[in-house]
N, C-alpha and C positions, 0 to 999 in steps of 0.2 A: 271344633277348635280352629280359629282363624289363623291363617298363615300370613306372615308379613313378608312380602317379597322385597328384597333389597336390590336395588338397581345401581350397579356401580358405574360411575362416570369414567370418562377417559382419564388416564394419568397425565401429569404435566408433560411428560416426554411424548406421549401419543398425541396430545393436543398440539405441541410444537411441530411434530412430524406432519400432522394434517394441514396445519397452516403453511408449512414449507411446500408440501406437495400441491397446494392450491394457489401458490403465488408464482405466476409466470415469470415475473421479472427476476425473482430470486433463482428460479430454475435455469433461466437462460444465462444469467450472469455466472452462476456456479458452474454450469457446464462449460462455458467458454474459458473460465479461469482454470478449471481442472485440466482442460486440454493444453492450455498455455503452460501450466506447471509441468505436465508430462513432457511437453516439448522442451522445456528448459532442462529437465533432468536427463533427457535422452538426446540432447543436442549433439554430443560427439558421435552418437550412432546414426542420427538422422542426417547430419550434414554431409553432403556428397563430396565436399572438398575441405581442405584446410582453410579456415577463415582468414588466416594471416598470410597465406602463400600469395606472392605477387608474380604476375607474368605479364609484362608489358606488351608482349605479342598478342595477348588475348584481351586487351583493354576495351571497355565499352562495348562488349558483345551484347546484342539485343536479347530480350527474353524469348522463351519458347513460343509464345503466341505471336511474335513478330514474324514477318515473312522470311527473314534470314536467320531466325533463332534456331538453336539446337537443344536437344534434350540433355546434353552434357552440362549445360548451365541453364537451369529452368528459369531463373530470374535474371539471367545475363551476368555481366561483370561490371565492376566499377572502373574508375579512371586508372587504377593501378593493376587491373587485371584480376582482382580478387572475386571469388564467386559470391554473388550477392545473396543467394538463398542461404548459404552457410553462415554469412555474417548476420543475417536477420535471425536465424535460429539461435546462434550464440548470443545475440543481443537480447534475446528473451531472458537468458540467465542473468545478464548484467542488470537489466531493468527490474526484474522481480526480486533479485537479491538486494539491491539498493532500497527498493520500496519496502520490503518486508523488514529489513534490519533497521531502517530509519523509523518505521512505525513502531517497532518493538522498543527501540531506544527512547524515543520521545514518549511512548506510553508509560515506561517505567518512571521517567522524570515527572510527567504530568500527573500520574496516578498518586505517587507519593506526596507531591505538593498538595494536590486536591484533598487527599484524605487527612493530611495534617490540618489544613485550613478548615475543613468541614467538621472535624472531630473536636479540635480545641477551641476554634472560634477566637474572639477577642483579638489580642495583638498578633497572634500567629496568623489569623485570617487576614488581618490588615496587611501584614508583610507579604503574604502570598498574593493577595489581591493587587498589591502594588507591583509585584514582579509580573503578574499577568498583564497589567495595564502597560508596563514598559515593553513587554514582548509584543503586545498588539500594536504599539506605536512604531515598532521597527518594521520596515519593508523587507520581507523575507528575501526577495530576489536580490535587492541591492546589498543587503548584509552578506548574503551568500557569495555574491561576486567579489566583495571586498575581502572576505576571509579566504576564499579559494585562491584569489590572486596572490595572497601573502604566503599561504602554506602549501600551495600546489593543488592539483586536481586528481590526486591518487584516489583510488576507489574508497578506501576506508576513511580518508579525510572527508570526502563528500558525504558518506554515511554519518560521520560524527557531526558535521555541520548541520545536516538536515535534522538529526536527532535533537540538537540543541535549539532548533528554531521552530519545531512543530509540536511542542508539548502543550501549548496553551489550551487547545480544545479539550484535551484529556483533563487538564486541571479544572476547567470550568464545569464540565459535566460531572466529574467525580466529586468536586466540592459540593455541588447542589445535592447530589445523591447521598453523600455522607451526612449532610445536615439533616436529611430526612431519616436516615437509618440510625443515627446515634442515640435517639430516644426510644428505639424499638425494644421489645421485651428481651430479645436474645442478647443485646448489648448490656442491658441492665442486669441480666442473670450472670453474664460473664464477669461484670464488675463485682457483683455480690460474692462470687466464688473466688475473688482475689486474682483474677487474670491480669497480667501485665498489659501495658499499653501496646507494645508490639504484637502481643498475642491477640488483642482485640482488633487491631488494625489489619493484621495479615490473616488471622484465622477466622474472624467473624465478619468484618466489613468487606474485605477484598473479594471473597467468593460471591457475595451479593452484588458486587459491582461488575461482575464478569460480563453481563449482558451489555450495559452501556459501553464498557471498554471495548468489547468486540465490535460493536457498531462503529464507534469512532475510529478504531484501528483500521477497519476495512476501508473506510473512506480516506484515511491518511495515507494508506499505501498508494492509492491513485494520485494523491497530491504530491507525494515524494517522487513518484515516477515522472510526473510532469515537470517538477522542479529540476530533477536531474537531467532530463532531456533539454530543458532551457539552458542550464549551465553548460552542457556539452555542446549545444548549438552555438553558444557564445565563445566556445573555446576554453572554458574554465572549469569544465566538469571532468568526466573520464577522458583520459588522454589517449591519442592514437598509439599503437594500432588496435587497442581494445575495441571490439565491436559493440558500440552503443548506438541505439536508434537515433538519439539526438545528434551524436557526432556524425553519423552517416548522412543525416539531413544537412548538417553544416558543410561537410565535405563536398556535397553535390549541389549546393545552392547556386553555383555558377552555371550549372547545366540545366536549370529549370526550363528554359525555352528550347533546349535541344534534346534532352532525354529526361522527361518528367518522371519516369518510373523510378529513377534514383531517389527522388524525394517522396513520391507517392507511396511506395512500398513501406519504408520505415515509418512514415507518417501514419499510414493506415494501421500499422502494428501498434503504435502508441495509442491511437484513438480506440482501437478494439480492446486493448488491455484496460485502459482507464474506464471505458464504458462498462466492461464486464465487472470490474471492481465496484463501480458505483451502483450498478444494478443489484449486485449481491449485498452491498451495504444498505441500500434502501430496503431490500427485502428483509434483511436481518432486523432492521428497525421496526418494520411492520410485524414481523413474526414474534419478536421478543417483547413487544408492548403488552401490557397487562390484558387489555381487552381485545387485542388484535386490531388491525386496520385493513380497510378494504383496499 
């Protein structure tokens, strides 16, 4: 009596785990971003000094690697005598908070508009497409500058403005994906069972859109961080004395030829964070694609 051997293949989760483990860009980006998140959460414990405390007798002290540097201020101090390492550590919290909140807020707006356009089509699709075209015609930086100059540069105002200006990519991706999913069997079955439209959108379509939303959201976090840094550099973002990397660069731009580390350190922090987020986002795109990408 012949025996039939059944060979079970890897489960979808195991396949995703294998792709993630074999993707160096994703591993590097995730590792760096995880460290930055831990630094942001533990900033009050890691910071050696109060990031807001000013001491003009200790202003512009050199970093520890300079000839006259001291271990009391590893990265030296700024023009107001504030410990630079402490401000950079606390700036991690500000940048990641703004980037994450802006990405979530814009994701909610873009995902809902994209699902409505892709599911209903017709006039609804035309209206949403019109709004997407209008949004793409607006220069994000100029609109942000105008709105922030009117309402101020408080933290949550910056988050709200970025959320209202960064939803277009979500809408475009979700609209295209929803147009493909609305004719699938599970949607037809839900309609046959009498499911309501909100139930189909939120219970059937949204879980299947998690992959594309996660990829777009990871990239939009880096975009939001860069925009916040640009606004703070121009003096219309997060206001002093809040430790923001863009604001630190703006406060020190007059010292670029005399003490370049005041600009190089927060600039390197911005570059490292955005690079890590982009590496992770590109890795997620490759890992979550149906056939995988090299």
